[in-house]
ChimeraX commands (.cxc) that place a marker at each C-alpha (Angstrom):
marker #1 position -32.99,-4.06,-4.46 radius 0.5
marker #1 position -36.26,-3.02,-2.92 radius 0.5
marker #1 position -37.43,0.59,-3.03 radius 0.5
marker #1 position -36.77,0.84,0.72 radius 0.5
marker #1 position -33.19,-0.41,0.32 radius 0.5
marker #1 position -32.58,2.08,-2.49 radius 0.5
marker #1 position -33.94,4.89,-0.32 radius 0.5
marker #1 position -31.72,3.84,2.60 radius 0.5
marker #1 position -28.69,3.77,0.30 radius 0.5
marker #1 position -29.50,7.28,-0.92 radius 0.5
marker #1 position -29.68,8.47,2.69 radius 0.5
marker #1 position -26.36,6.79,3.47 radius 0.5
marker #1 position -24.76,8.46,0.46 radius 0.5
marker #1 position -26.04,11.82,1.66 radius 0.5
marker #1 position -24.40,11.22,5.04 radius 0.5
marker #1 position -21.16,10.01,3.44 radius 0.5
marker #1 position -21.06,13.09,1.22 radius 0.5
marker #1 position -21.60,15.22,4.31 radius 0.5
marker #1 position -18.62,13.53,6.01 radius 0.5
marker #1 position -16.49,14.07,2.89 radius 0.5
marker #1 position -17.35,17.78,2.80 radius 0.5
marker #1 position -17.27,18.55,6.51 radius 0.5
marker #1 position -14.50,16.23,7.75 radius 0.5
marker #1 position -12.60,19.11,9.38 radius 0.5
marker #1 position -15.56,20.14,11.51 radius 0.5
marker #1 position -16.48,18.47,14.80 radius 0.5
marker #1 position -18.66,15.54,13.73 radius 0.5
marker #1 position -20.19,12.76,15.76 radius 0.5
marker #1 position -22.29,9.77,14.78 radius 0.5
marker #1 position -25.62,11.38,15.83 radius 0.5
marker #1 position -24.92,14.35,13.54 radius 0.5
marker #1 position -24.02,12.00,10.69 radius 0.5
marker #1 position -27.09,9.86,11.35 radius 0.5
marker #1 position -29.31,12.93,11.25 radius 0.5
marker #1 position -28.17,13.50,7.64 radius 0.5
marker #1 position -29.24,9.95,6.82 radius 0.5
marker #1 position -32.58,10.37,8.60 radius 0.5
marker #1 position -31.78,7.40,10.85 radius 0.5
marker #1 position -31.14,6.73,14.50 radius 0.5
marker #1 position -27.45,6.66,15.41 radius 0.5
marker #1 position -27.39,2.91,16.07 radius 0.5
marker #1 position -29.28,2.00,12.89 radius 0.5
marker #1 position -27.13,4.40,10.87 radius 0.5
marker #1 position -23.91,2.87,12.21 radius 0.5
marker #1 position -25.06,-0.65,11.33 radius 0.5
marker #1 position -26.29,0.35,7.86 radius 0.5
marker #1 position -23.19,2.42,7.10 radius 0.5
marker #1 position -20.85,-0.42,8.03 radius 0.5
marker #1 position -22.89,-2.87,5.95 radius 0.5
marker #1 position -22.80,-0.55,2.93 radius 0.5
marker #1 position -19.22,0.78,3.13 radius 0.5
marker #1 position -17.29,-1.81,5.13 radius 0.5
marker #1 position -16.31,0.48,8.01 radius 0.5
marker #1 position -18.02,2.42,10.75 radius 0.5
marker #1 position -18.96,6.07,10.18 radius 0.5
marker #1 position -16.33,7.25,12.66 radius 0.5
marker #1 position -13.67,5.10,11.01 radius 0.5
marker #1 position -14.63,6.53,7.62 radius 0.5
marker #1 position -14.38,10.06,9.02 radius 0.5
marker #1 position -10.92,9.39,10.45 radius 0.5
marker #1 position -9.77,7.86,7.17 radius 0.5
marker #1 position -10.85,11.03,5.34 radius 0.5
marker #1 position -9.01,13.16,7.90 radius 0.5
marker #1 position -5.82,11.11,7.59 radius 0.5
marker #1 position -6.07,11.18,3.80 radius 0.5
marker #1 position -6.25,14.99,3.83 radius 0.5
marker #1 position -3.44,15.19,6.40 radius 0.5
marker #1 position -1.23,13.11,4.09 radius 0.5
marker #1 position -1.69,15.73,1.38 radius 0.5
marker #1 position -0.89,18.56,3.79 radius 0.5
marker #1 position 2.21,16.78,5.11 radius 0.5
marker #1 position 3.47,16.14,1.57 radius 0.5
marker #1 position 3.10,19.90,0.97 radius 0.5
marker #1 position 5.36,20.58,3.97 radius 0.5
marker #1 position 2.85,21.49,6.68 radius 0.5
marker #1 position 3.89,20.65,10.24 radius 0.5
marker #1 position 2.33,17.62,11.89 radius 0.5
marker #1 position 0.62,19.77,14.52 radius 0.5
marker #1 position -0.84,22.16,11.95 radius 0.5
marker #1 position -2.02,19.27,9.74 radius 0.5
marker #1 position -3.64,17.62,12.77 radius 0.5
marker #1 position -5.60,20.74,13.67 radius 0.5
marker #1 position -6.45,21.61,10.05 radius 0.5
marker #1 position -8.15,18.26,9.46 radius 0.5
marker #1 position -10.26,18.56,12.59 radius 0.5
marker #1 position -8.40,16.34,15.04 radius 0.5
marker #1 position -8.19,17.80,18.52 radius 0.5
marker #1 position -5.61,15.43,20.00 radius 0.5
marker #1 position -2.15,15.22,18.46 radius 0.5
marker #1 position -1.55,11.88,20.21 radius 0.5
marker #1 position -4.75,10.28,18.90 radius 0.5
marker #1 position -4.11,11.72,15.44 radius 0.5
marker #1 position -0.56,10.34,15.37 radius 0.5
marker #1 position -1.70,6.93,16.58 radius 0.5
marker #1 position -4.47,6.71,13.98 radius 0.5
marker #1 position -2.16,8.01,11.23 radius 0.5
marker #1 position 0.46,5.39,12.08 radius 0.5
marker #1 position -2.19,2.66,12.20 radius 0.5
marker #1 position -3.57,3.54,8.76 radius 0.5
marker #1 position -0.45,4.65,6.89 radius 0.5
marker #1 position 2.13,2.38,8.49 radius 0.5
marker #1 position 4.50,5.14,9.58 radius 0.5
marker #1 position 4.38,8.14,11.87 radius 0.5
marker #1 position 3.20,11.49,10.49 radius 0.5
marker #1 position 6.73,12.91,10.99 radius 0.5
marker #1 position 8.32,10.04,9.06 radius 0.5
marker #1 position 5.72,10.39,6.31 radius 0.5
marker #1 position 6.38,14.14,6.07 radius 0.5
marker #1 position 10.16,13.63,5.90 radius 0.5
marker #1 position 9.96,10.92,3.21 radius 0.5
marker #1 position 10.35,11.72,-0.49 radius 0.5
marker #1 position 7.04,11.91,-2.38 radius 0.5
marker #1 position 8.24,12.68,-5.91 radius 0.5
marker #1 position 6.42,9.69,-7.42 radius 0.5
marker #1 position 3.06,10.84,-6.01 radius 0.5
marker #1 position 3.74,14.42,-7.05 radius 0.5
marker #1 position 4.34,13.26,-10.64 radius 0.5
marker #1 position 0.98,11.44,-10.82 radius 0.5
marker #1 position -2.31,13.03,-11.83 radius 0.5
marker #1 position -4.17,14.13,-8.70 radius 0.5
marker #1 position -6.94,11.51,-8.89 radius 0.5
marker #1 position -4.42,8.70,-9.40 radius 0.5
marker #1 position -2.28,9.94,-6.48 radius 0.5
marker #1 position -5.39,9.99,-4.29 radius 0.5
marker #1 position -6.27,6.41,-5.20 radius 0.5
marker #1 position -2.76,5.09,-4.71 radius 0.5
marker #1 position -2.14,6.84,-1.40 radius 0.5
marker #1 position -5.61,6.49,0.15 radius 0.5
marker #1 position -5.38,4.90,3.60 radius 0.5
marker #1 position -7.82,2.05,4.11 radius 0.5
marker #1 position -8.71,-0.26,6.96 radius 0.5
marker #1 position -10.30,-2.57,4.43 radius 0.5
marker #1 position -6.95,-2.99,2.68 radius 0.5
marker #1 position -5.39,-3.83,6.07 radius 0.5
marker #1 position -7.90,-6.64,6.57 radius 0.5
marker #1 position -7.26,-7.93,3.01 radius 0.5
marker #1 position -3.48,-7.87,3.59 radius 0.5
marker #1 position -3.90,-9.77,6.88 radius 0.5
marker #1 position -6.12,-12.39,5.26 radius 0.5
marker #1 position -3.60,-12.94,2.46 radius 0.5
marker #1 position -0.74,-13.58,4.90 radius 0.5
marker link #1:1,2 radius 0.2
marker link #1:2,3 radius 0.2
marker link #1:3,4 radius 0.2
marker link #1:4,5 radius 0.2
marker link #1:5,6 radius 0.2
marker link #1:6,7 radius 0.2
marker link #1:7,8 radius 0.2
marker link #1:8,9 radius 0.2
marker link #1:9,10 radius 0.2
marker link #1:10,11 radius 0.2
marker link #1:11,12 radius 0.2
marker link #1:12,13 radius 0.2
marker link #1:13,14 radius 0.2
marker link #1:14,15 radius 0.2
marker link #1:15,16 radius 0.2
marker link #1:16,17 radius 0.2
marker link #1:17,18 radius 0.2
marker link #1:18,19 radius 0.2
marker link #1:19,20 radius 0.2
marker link #1:20,21 radius 0.2
marker link #1:21,22 radius 0.2
marker link #1:22,23 radius 0.2
marker link #1:23,24 radius 0.2
marker link #1:24,25 radius 0.2
marker link #1:25,26 radius 0.2
marker link #1:26,27 radius 0.2
marker link #1:27,28 radius 0.2
marker link #1:28,29 radius 0.2
marker link #1:29,30 radius 0.2
marker link #1:30,31 radius 0.2
marker link #1:31,32 radius 0.2
marker link #1:32,33 radius 0.2
marker link #1:33,34 radius 0.2
marker link #1:34,35 radius 0.2
marker link #1:35,36 radius 0.2
marker link #1:36,37 radius 0.2
marker link #1:37,38 radius 0.2
marker link #1:38,39 radius 0.2
marker link #1:39,40 radius 0.2
marker link #1:40,41 radius 0.2
marker link #1:41,42 radius 0.2
marker link #1:42,43 radius 0.2
marker link #1:43,44 radius 0.2
marker link #1:44,45 radius 0.2
marker link #1:45,46 radius 0.2
marker link #1:46,47 radius 0.2
marker link #1:47,48 radius 0.2
marker link #1:48,49 radius 0.2
marker link #1:49,50 radius 0.2
marker link #1:50,51 radius 0.2
marker link #1:51,52 radius 0.2
marker link #1:52,53 radius 0.2
marker link #1:53,54 radius 0.2
marker link #1:54,55 radius 0.2
marker link #1:55,56 radius 0.2
marker link #1:56,57 radius 0.2
marker link #1:57,58 radius 0.2
marker link #1:58,59 radius 0.2
marker link #1:59,60 radius 0.2
marker link #1:60,61 radius 0.2
marker link #1:61,62 radius 0.2
marker link #1:62,63 radius 0.2
marker link #1:63,64 radius 0.2
marker link #1:64,65 radius 0.2
marker link #1:65,66 radius 0.2
marker link #1:66,67 radius 0.2
marker link #1:67,68 radius 0.2
marker link #1:68,69 radius 0.2
marker link #1:69,70 radius 0.2
marker link #1:70,71 radius 0.2
marker link #1:71,72 radius 0.2
marker link #1:72,73 radius 0.2
marker link #1:73,74 radius 0.2
marker link #1:74,75 radius 0.2
marker link #1:75,76 radius 0.2
marker link #1:76,77 radius 0.2
marker link #1:77,78 radius 0.2
marker link #1:78,79 radius 0.2
marker link #1:79,80 radius 0.2
marker link #1:80,81 radius 0.2
marker link #1:81,82 radius 0.2
marker link #1:82,83 radius 0.2
marker link #1:83,84 radius 0.2
marker link #1:84,85 radius 0.2
marker link #1:85,86 radius 0.2
marker link #1:86,87 radius 0.2
marker link #1:87,88 radius 0.2
marker link #1:88,89 radius 0.2
marker link #1:89,90 radius 0.2
marker link #1:90,91 radius 0.2
marker link #1:91,92 radius 0.2
marker link #1:92,93 radius 0.2
marker link #1:93,94 radius 0.2
marker link #1:94,95 radius 0.2
marker link #1:95,96 radius 0.2
marker link #1:96,97 radius 0.2
marker link #1:97,98 radius 0.2
marker link #1:98,99 radius 0.2
marker link #1:99,100 radius 0.2
marker link #1:100,101 radius 0.2
marker link #1:101,102 radius 0.2
marker link #1:102,103 radius 0.2
marker link #1:103,104 radius 0.2
marker link #1:104,105 radius 0.2
marker link #1:105,106 radius 0.2
marker link #1:106,107 radius 0.2
marker link #1:107,108 radius 0.2
marker link #1:108,109 radius 0.2
marker link #1:109,110 radius 0.2
marker link #1:110,111 radius 0.2
marker link #1:111,112 radius 0.2
marker link #1:112,113 radius 0.2
marker link #1:113,114 radius 0.2
marker link #1:114,115 radius 0.2
marker link #1:115,116 radius 0.2
marker link #1:116,117 radius 0.2
marker link #1:117,118 radius 0.2
marker link #1:118,119 radius 0.2
marker link #1:119,120 radius 0.2
marker link #1:120,121 radius 0.2
marker link #1:121,122 radius 0.2
marker link #1:122,123 radius 0.2
marker link #1:123,124 radius 0.2
marker link #1:124,125 radius 0.2
marker link #1:125,126 radius 0.2
marker link #1:126,127 radius 0.2
marker link #1:127,128 radius 0.2
marker link #1:128,129 radius 0.2
marker link #1:129,130 radius 0.2
marker link #1:130,131 radius 0.2
marker link #1:131,132 radius 0.2
marker link #1:132,133 radius 0.2
marker link #1:133,134 radius 0.2
marker link #1:134,135 radius 0.2
marker link #1:135,136 radius 0.2
marker link #1:136,137 radius 0.2
marker link #1:137,138 radius 0.2
marker link #1:138,139 radius 0.2
marker link #1:139,140 radius 0.2
marker link #1:140,141 radius 0.2
view
């Protein structure tokens, strides 16, 4: 890797870390790009090349991942939606269903004893929603 590519990757990591920390706040691509010291369009292209999904998609995946934890703990779907920074219950439910494969209400009602028995890091890895996994599953079919 060239020094410029390494520097760009460091900037992208800074932006990704920002998304991970501030996922519940109102975030848009220009704000994320500012953290990476890039224009919004360049940032979006570079982020997708580095991480396999767009910045907004990554943000929504983090929000859904956190919502899954809250729903397993018994929080209502509406409260989980608002807690993770989503402003539209309909959009949140649609995105949740797309990533997880079931509605937030169905996920909340389902038994999660196996995940609860796992160490936290392992439970996070096993239950993490991923668009990349969806593409891999589609390609394998």
